[in-house]
N, C-alpha and C positions, 0 to 999 in steps of 0.2 A: 586714329579715330576719324579723321575727314572721310575715307573712303568708306566708314561703316556708315556715316551719317548719309553720305553722298547715297549709297543704296537705300539706305530707309526713306530719303526724299523720295528718290527716283520711284519706288515702290508704292508709296502713299499717292504720289501724282498717278501713276498708272492705273489704281483701283480706286479712285477716287475719293480716297481717305480725307486727302486734303486739297484745297485749292492751289493751282499753280498762280502767285501772285504776278500781277500784271509787270512788264519789263521794266517799266520805268520806277519801280518801288525797289529792285532789288538792291541798287548801288546805294540808295538810302537807307536799306535795311541792315547793308553792313556797317555804315556808318556808325547808325543806331547802336549796334551791337558791340562794335568797338570802342565806341565811349563809354556803353556800360562795362565790358570788359575792362578796359583799362582803369576806370574808378573802381572797380572792384578788387583788381588784383594789386593795384596802387597802395590801396587801405591797408592791405596785408603787411607790405615792408614798409611802407612810411609810418607808419606808427610807432616802430621798433626804436630808433633812434630819438624820438621825441618822449619816451618814458621817463627818463632822471627828470627831464624839466616839467614833466607832468606831476610825478613824485613830489617834486620840491615845491610847486605851487600849490597842489591840493592836498599835501600833508599825508600822501598817501601812506601806508604799510608796504610791507614787501609781499604779501599775500595779497593785497589791491590791485598792485602790478600785475600779478599774475593772473587777475580775475579780469583786467582791462585787455587782455590778449584773449584768454581763454572764453570768456562770454562771447567774442565773435565767433569764434572756433567752434564753440559747443553748439549756439543756435545754428550756423552754417552746416554742420554735420547733422543738426536732428532733423531739419526742415529739408533739405536738399532733394532727398526721392520723393516726400510728400509733394512739394511744390511741383517737381514734374507731372505727377499724377493728375494734379490740378488743373496744369497747362494744358494736358492733352484734353481734358474734359471740357473746360470753358474757355480755351483758346490762349493761344502763345503769346500773340500781342498783346492781349489784355492782361496776363499775368507779367509779363515783362514790364509793361506800363506800372502794375500795382508795385514791384520789386523796386523800380527805377525812383518810384514815389518816397517808397517807404526808406530806402537807404540815402537817397539825398535829404529827406527830412529828417532820418537820425543821424548824418553825418552834421545837420546845423544843429542839433541839443548837443552832441559831444562838443562842438565849439564853443557852445554858451554853458557847459557842464561849471556848476558852482562845488562840486564836491565830487567825491569818488564814486559814491552810488550813484548820481544820476549820470555819470561818465561809464560805470559800468551797465546799467540798464540801457542805455543810447547805444552802447557799441552791440549788444544782444540785439537791439534792434535793427542795427546795420546786419547783423548777420542774417537774421529773416529775410531781409530785402536782398542780400548777396545770393542766400540759398535759392531764390524764386529766378535772381537774373541768372546766374548759373546754370542751374538745370533748364534754362528754354533757349540760352543764346545759340546752342549750336542746332538746336531745330528749326529756329526762325532762318537762319544759314541753309540747312538743308533746303528748306522749301522755298526759298528764294532763288535759289540757283540751280542750274542744269549744265552738264557736260562740263568742257573743259574751265568755263568761269568759275564753277565751283572750286575746282584745284586753286584757281587764284584767290577767292573769295576766302578761303581755309587757310592759306599762305599769307594773305593779309594780316587775319584774324590771331595767326600763331606768332608774327613778327610782331603785335601789338601786344600781346601776352610776356614776350622775352623782354619788350621794352619797358612795361609797366614794374615789373619785377628788377630790373637793372637799376634803373633809377631812383626807385624805392626811397633806398635808404639816403642817397647822396640831396635828392628832393626835400624829404623830411628833415636833413641838416641844415639845409638852406633856408626853410622856411621856419623851422624852429629856432635858430640862430637868428636870425635877421629879422624876423618878426615876431610871432610867437606861437609856442606849441599848437595852440588854437587854430592855426591857418592848415595845419595837416589835414583839417576835418572843414573848414571852410571853402578849402579850394574846391571840394568836390559838388559844391554849390551850382557856379555856371555850370558845369559839363552836365551833372542832370539836370538840369532845367533843359539845357538843347536837347540832350538825350530822349528827353520826355516830348517836345514840340516836334521832333523829327518823328519818333514811335507813333504816336498819336496822327500824325499828319499822313505820313509817307512807309508805312509798314504795312501789309496787308496781314488779315487775320488767317490763321490756319487752327483746324482742330482734328483730333481723332475722334470719330463717330463711334469708336468700339471700345476707347478708353473703359479703364475700371476705376471704379471709384475708390480712393485714398485708404489705404490699411490704418485706419485711426487708432484701434488698439494697438497695434504694432509702435505707430509713431509716440503713442503716449508712455508705451514700456522701454521703446527704446530711451527716449529722452531723459524718463525719468532715472534710468539707470546708469545712463550716461552723467548726468549732470548729481547724482548721487556718488559716483566713484570721483569724479574733479572735485566735487565738494570735499570729500575725504583725504584726498592726499595733498590738496591746500591747506585745510583745515588741521593737518598735521604738523605741518611747518611752523603753527603757531604754538602748538601743544606737544602731542607726540604722537606716533603708531598707534598706542595703546589706551589713548584717552577716548571716554565710553562713546563719546558724540561720534569720535571717527572710528571706532568698530563699529557702532549701529548703523553709519552710511556705508560702510563697506558692505555688511550684509545685506542692508537694502538694495545695494547695488546688484550683488549676489541674486538676491532672490527677482529682482524685476528682470534682469538681462536673461535670468533661465527662465523666467515665464516668457519673455519675449520671443525667445526661441521655439518654445512649446507653441506659440500662437504663429509664429511663421509657417512652423510643419501643418497645422490645420486650416488656416484660411485661404479661400480660393485665390485671391489676387495679394499675396504676401509685398511686403516693404522688400524683403529681403530675400529672394529666393534662394533657398539654402540649399537646391540641388546643386547651384552653380559651384559651392564649394567642394562638391565630390570633384571636379576638375582639379589634379595638384596644380596646374600653371596657374588658374584663378585665384587658390588659395596663395600659392607662392607669392604671385603679384600685390596681393593684398598685403603681406606680412613684409614687403619689399616699400610698400605705399607707405605702412606705419612705423616701419623702421627708418625710412627719411626722415620723414617729419617728427618724428620723438627723437631723432640724435641732433644732426647739424641743425634744422630749422629752430627746434626748440632749444637749443642753445646759443641763440643769436640775442635771446634778451639777456642772458646772463655775460656775455662778450661785450655787449652795449654798455651794462651797467659798469664792468670792468674798465672800457676806454673811459668813460665820465665821469664815474665817481672816484675810482681810485687812482686812474693815470690824469683826471682832469681835463681831457679834451672835451670839448663844446660838441655840440650835436652836429656841428658841421664836421669836426673833427673825425670824430666818429662814424660819420656818414661815408666822408671820402675813403677811410682806411677800409670799411666793408666792401666797397665797391670791387676791392681784390676775389671777393669772393664772386659777386655777381658777374663782374668783368671773365672771369674763370667759366661761369656757367655759358653765358653768350659764345666763347671759342668752341668748347664742344657739344654744344646743343646740335649745331647744326651738321657736325659729321658725325654724331650718334643718330640723327634723322637718316641720313642717307646710309649708313652703315645698318639699322633695322632690317633691310628688305637683302641685306646680303650674307650676314652671320647670324646665329641664332641670338636670340634675344639675351638668353640666359647671360651668355658670354660679354654682354654691355650690362646688364641690371646686376650679375652677381659680382663680378669684381668692380664695379662701379661702389657699390655699397661697403666693401671692401677697402675700396679706398678712401671712403667718409671714416671708415675706423681708423684707417691710418693717419688722415688729416686731423682727426681730434685728437689721437694720441701723439702726433707731434706738436700738437697747442700746449700739452703737459708742461710739467716741470718749470712752472712760473712761480716765481719768488718774490717777496718784499721789494726786492732792486729790480727786478725786470722792468722791460721797457715794452713796448708794444710791436716791436719788431720782432721778438720772438714767437710771435703767431703768425710771421708772413707765411714762413713754408707751410704750416697748416691751412693756411686760409687757401693759396693756390692750388693746393693738392684738393682742398674740400669742394672750390668751387668748380675746376676740372672735373670732379668725380661727380657732380651732380648734373651738371651739363650730358653728362655720357649715361644717366639714368634717365631721366625726364621723358624723352622723345619714346625709346622703346618701352618703358612702362606706361605711358597713355595706350599705346598700342597692342600692349598685352592684356588690358584692361576688357578689350572688345573685340580682340583677334581669338578668342577661344570660343565666343558663342556665335549661333546665328544672327541677323543682322536684326531679326526683331525683337530680340533679347539686349541687344546692344546698349540701349539705353538705362536698364536696369544694371549691367554689369558696369558702365562706367560710374553711373551714378554709388553704387558700391564702393568703387574703388576712390572716388572723390573724397566719399565719406571716410572711409579709414584715413585718408592723409590727413582731415581736420579732427578725427579722434586722436591719430598721432601726435599733431601739434600740441593738443589740448590736454592728454596725459601725460605725455613728456615734460611739457613745461612746468604741471603738478609735480610731477614726482620727482624730476631733477631740482624743483624749488624746494621742495621740503628736504631733502637731501641737501642740498645747498647749507639751506637754515641751519638745520641741526648742525652742521660740520662749522658752519662759521662761529654759532653760539658755543659749542663745545672747546672749540680751538682757544677762542677769546678768553674763556671763563680759566682755563688752564693757564694760557700767558699772563693773564691779568694777575691771578695770584701769585706769581712767581716775582711780580716788580711791587716794589714798595709803595705805599700810597695809592696803588690800583686796585690792592685784593677786595674782592667782593664787588668790584663794579664791572665786572666782565659782561652781564646782562645787559646793562646799562649800553657801556660801547657799543655791543652786538646790535642793540636795537637801534641804536643810530647808523650804524654801517648797512643794516638791511634795509632802513628808511631812506636812506641816500643823506642823512645829517651829519655826514661825518664832519666835513668842514664846517657845519655851524657849532659842532660839538667842541672841535678842536679851538674853535675862535675863543671860547669860554672859559678855556685852562691855561694857565701859568705856562710859561716858557719851557722850562723843563718835563712838565707834563704832558704839554702838547707834543713834545718830539716822541715820548716813549707813546703816545696813545696813536700817532698817525702811523709809527712803524708798527706796533700791533695791529690795527686795523688792515694796514695793505695785508701784512704777512697772513693773518687769519683768511682775508677774501681770498688770497691767490691761494689758499689751502682748500678751500671752500670749492673755489672753481676749477683746482687740480683734482677734485673728488668726481667732480659731475661728469670735467671730460671724459675720465676713465669708464663712468656709467653710460654716456653715450656714445663711446666708440663701441663697447660690448654690444651694446643694443644694435648698432650697425653691423657690426661683426657678423653677429650672429644672423641677421636678417641677410647678409651677402650670401652665408651659406645657406639657409634655408633656399633662397632666389636660385643659387647653382645647382641645387639637389633637385628643386619640386616644379621648377619652369622646364616645359619640355618642347620640343619643336612640333612632334606630333599631336600635341592636343591643339594647336590652331586649327581654324576652318580652314578649308581648302578655297582658295579663289584663282581661277584661273590656271587651275595645274600646279599652283605653288602655295606652299603654308605660308599664312601671313606675318608668321614670325621669322621668318628667314630660311637660310639654307638649313639643311641637315647637318 
């Protein structure tokens, strides 16, 4: 991705499309962008381990937890491409400042949330600010740096992104266990303030005079369709897939998304340039991006709930255990980045996704007496597989298009990643909730004295109130209910691990079959996707 953005920056400088910032500004630009990116990516992973504590503090339901994550992913996906268009028109520094202010203010609101609704709305606002920052950050670096220094800048930026993803669960555990879950949000405030001051005083402005206006009809239809789909999936965990409201939302999502496709074909400057989907490699990359997010990344929420609510680990304990995954990512990401220029990327992306599927299958087989060590082999394989996929997947998004279309291609790929997280969490959550409810109902009916209480126990398990329920029960019943809750939870987790594995395996097969070296734009006599 950095090479493509470098070409874009050089072209803008040569044509006068964007001013070259003064030399003294470039390193401050790198600092500002790295601070914003670190804060943005940290907030994606840091929140996960705090969710059980948030659930208990705000008395949130299981679907509330899904929305706390999905509100962020949904708005980030919806605003990403539109924010890029606005930045080209009105100035990248200006929009980056706006994004920083929104994200920092929303983080403070999240920290002060007094109920779940306030937290969900604040998370949505964070997503808007994050979308603006994410869409502008690489363009700022491309405009600020030239020649070899640009490679250094993108290398530093890449290292910061890897660090943020890796330490997120651990830092989240430290803050949540040591102080309070609210500090996973408050920690953004000083970082955001410093980034705002540096951006306002040290970063030069740049814009694209020929920029097209945002595709507002496409934005409204895409946002409405995606929101309807996510709402239907999450609502089905409370009721059922045959509920009238759920069916109505599914129908609305279908209508809105179909209308979105029609609009994108007709408008002069679409948000999604649908002609890109004719390239098998581009479409295969999108399937891979969606599959990766909808499988192992969506699964992290449920692994955290298992570690904390069922096995009783603290947020710090859960964060330490999740570093097995992030450590694996860091190990293979560097290797995969180097291999991307030497082997066809489909031999990294496809097998990587197949390994993700294998990792989730290795995590299966949990039972009422299982310990967390059962997850270790799957975590190791999963982390190594994700690191194998991410670098070549980023290059695939932009490597099959000319430099002038790289921004659009990269934005669509990032959007599909967020859509994958949002829909994956919603779908897996719905299947998990229905599995836990049916299993607990059946098990409770077979235990004397518990018949007819399956729904009550299920509600406690899904809302993180299992320990509170057990504390109110007499000794014999307490032991029986504890066993039922643990068995039902692991049964539900086993179920969605299989679904996540299927998603990853299907995406891996699609990646192997559709991503082709010959589709990559030729640069300097070699295909960007590696040797054939």
